[in-house]
N, C-alpha and C positions, 0 to 999 in steps of 0.2 A: 448230108446236103451238099451240093455243089459249091464250090468257092466261087462266089460273085462279089462284086464290089457292094458295099453296104454304107449306110450312113445312119447315124443316130442322133437326133437333136432332142435332148432333154429340155425340160423347162428350166428357167434361171435357177441355178442353185441345185439342180438335179444330182443327187448323189449316185449316179450311174456307176461309179467305181468307189463306192464309199468305204475303201479299205486303206487305213493309214499304213504308212511304211513301218513295218515291224521286223524284228529279226526272223530269220527262217526258222520255222517250227515244223517238226515233221508231221505231216497230214496224214489222216487216216484215209485209205483208199478202200471204198466200199465195193463189194461185188455188185455188178449191175443186174438188176432183176430182168429176166427174159420173159418173153411173151408166153402166156400160159399161166402165169401167177396172177391170181384174181385181184391183187392190189393194182394193177396196171389198168383195170377196166371199171374202177369204182372212183367216183368223185371224192376229192380230198376235203378236209375240214379247213376252216380258216385258221391262220396263226394269230394267236391272241397275246402270247408272250414274247416280248422282244427283249432278249437277254443275251448274256455272253455265250451261252450254249448254242443259240440260234446263229450268232456270228461264226462260232466254231464250225457249226454244221455247214454254213455257206462255203468257208474255206475248204472243208473236206470234200464238199460237192465239186468245187472247181478242180481239186486235185484228182478226184475221181473221173470227172470229165476230161481232163487233160490226158490222164493214163489211158483212157479208152479212145482217145483221138477224137472227141466229139466237140461240138460247138454249142451244145445246150445240154441241160440235164435237170429233170424235174425230180423232186423228192420221192414220189412214188417208184422212180427207177432204182432207188437205193432202198426201197422197203419202208419209206416213212410217208404216211398218208396226211401230209400237211401241205397247204397251199403255197408252195414256195418253188422257185427255179432259179437256175444260173445260166447265163448266156455270155458267150465270148466268141464272136464269129472270126476273131484272129487266131483262135486255137492256142492262146497263151503268148502270142508274139507282142501284144500290146497290153500291159498291165492296166491301162486307163480304159480298155475295152470291155473290162469285167463289169457285168450287169447282174444285180441281184433284184429279183421281182418277188415280192411277198403279197399275197392276196391280190394278184393282178387281175384286171379286167380289160378287155378290148372296148375302147370307148369309140373309135372310129377306124373305118377301113375304106379303102378306095382302090380302084383299078383291080385287075386280075392278071396273075401271071401263072402259067403252068411250068413247073420244074420238077426235077427229080429229088425225091427225099429219101433218107434212109433213117434208121433209129438204132440207137445204141442197145434198145431192148430187144430189137429184131435183127441181130447181126447177119449180114450177108444178103439182106434182101432190100430192094430198092423199088420205087414206083413213082410214077408222075402223078403229082397232086396240084390242083388248082388252089391258089392262096390270094389274099389280097397283096397288091403290090406295095402299098403303103398303109400303115396302121399306127394308131395312138394307143397307147396302154397306160392305165392309171394303176398304180401300185403303191405298196409301202416299202420303204427301205429298212434296214436292219434296226433302226432306232423307232421304227413305226410311223415315220413321216411320210405323208402322201406326196407322190410326185407323178408326173407325166412324162412319158418318153415317146418319141417317134422312130419308127423303123421303115426302112425302105429296103426292097428287093430281098436279100439273103437275111438280113436282120429282122425284117417283117415276117419273113417265113419262119425263122427260128422262134420268135415270139409266139406265133399261132401255134406252131407244133408243139411248144412246151406248155402253152395254156390248155390246149387240147388234152395233154397228159394229165393235168390237174383236175380236168372234168371227166377223166376216165375214157378219153377218146385216143385211140391209136391211129396212126397214119394210114394203117390198112383199111379203116372205115371210110377213107376218102377215095379208095381205089374201086374199079369196077368189081362186081361180083365175081367175074371169072378170074381176074388177076388175084384177087383177095382169096378165093378158093384154092388156086394153085399154090399160093404162098403157104397157106394153112396146111395143105397136103404134105408139101415138102417139110415143113416143120414137124408134122406128125411123123414122117418117116425118120427124120433126124433124132426124135425122141425114141422111137423104136429101137434105133442103132446105138442109143446112148450117147449121142453127140450134141444134144441140146440141153 
């Protein structure tokens, strides 16, 4: 996704960056699942257990996302079929911009903006997608507490893109049939060449 200015306004006390300062721990970097793996096109199951393992997974997801130079990563992209995503539109430059969304739901959207998007699971391919300009998301934090957070422009786009992943929807599905088929043919060719 393009670098555009963003804002996020959480509700009072919103744990948008609910990670306490801790000593640096070596994080696991997961391989990013690529287009063609069925897990990417299946809806995820809700998270019901909020424990230390979930918090560790969130930190590993941030590390994986930063290593891949992304601004958002959904659990299916690392092979986990759970309703959890991480977002940081600063690409790791601002630790307070780290957002963990568990069991997120889009509760409000307004405006429209057509911008170019890419996806870590479809590397090398981009397309223009219409998304809401402003969104409000209701989700749970790592402790299971509900909160709402508002996103604008790039942050709103990232929220929508990642929630789509949790619903088994890829950004390709928002493209014209012609553009989508062109990308699919190119990926098929890359697979035949052993490059995918």
